[in-house]
N, C-alpha and C positions, 0 to 999 in steps of 0.2 A: 716309610716316609721317604719321598725322593729328595734329591738334591734341590730340586726347583722348590718344592715345599718348604724345605729348610730355609732357603734363601728368601722365600716370600715371608716366612715368620720373622726372619731377621730384619727384613725391611719395615715390616709392621711394628716390630718392637722399637726400632730406632725411630719411626715416626712418632709413635706414642711417647717415647721418652723426649723427643724434641719439642712436642706440643706442651708436654708437662713443664719442661724447663722454661719455655716462653711465657706460660701462663704464670708461673712463679716469678719470673723476672719482671713481668708487667705489674703484677700486684705489688712487688717489693719496690720497684722504681716509683709506682704511684705513691706509695707510702713515703718514700724519701722526698719526692717532690712535695708532697702535702706537708710534711714537716718543714721544709724549707719555705713553702709559701705561708705556712702559719707563722713563722717567725717573721716574715715580711709584713704580715698583718698585725703583728704585735701580740699574737696569741702565744701562750706558754702552758706548760702542764697539761692539765686534762683538756683544755681547749684546743691545744695543739694536737693532742693525740685524737681528739674527736674528729677534727678537721681531716687529718691524714687518713683515719679509718673510713671516714665517709667518701674520701676520694677514691680508696680501693674498693669499697663495697657497693657504691651506687652503680647500677647496671653493670655488674662485674663482667658478665659474659659478652655483653653487646657494646661495651665502651671501646672506643678507638682511640689512638694516640692523639688525633686531632681534637676528639671531644674533650679529652683530659686537658689538653693545652688550652683549648678554648675556655673551658670553665675556670681553670686557674688564672688565665689572662684576664677574664672578666672580673674575677674576685680582686685582682691586683691592679686593675686599671686606675683606680684612684690613688694608688701609691707610686705611680710613675713608673711601673715595670711593664716593659713592652712584650708583646706577643713573641717576638724573637728571643728575648731574653729567657722568657719561660720555656720556649722550645729548646734552647741551648741547655738549660738547666735540666730538662727532661732527659735529653741525651746523656748528659753527666750522670743523671741518676740511673738510667738504664745500663750504662757501662758499670757503674758502681755495683748495681744489683746483680749483674751477670758475673762479676769477679767475686762477689760474695758467695754466690751459689756455686761457682766452680771451686771455691776454696773448701766448701763443705763436702764436696763429692770425692 
């Protein structure tokens, strides 16, 4: 195996690791956002857990950040929570999720 091959494998491994980390971070941040939104909706216990889980699992591979924010914004529109507030909370949840994943590593 040449140095170039080893280097290529290293880049591929890093890419795979980074993709897995971002997938886990997105799923975790969606769950955290879902739990926060459930609280805003007055849900607790199993209802809150079901809402958060649905936010994570619905279209998991194809769901974008904008779609998640739009869905939660629509759900919270009647509660006086703006799209900007939801987007800000999503960013907080994403940072929290990344910190949790880094602490596990």
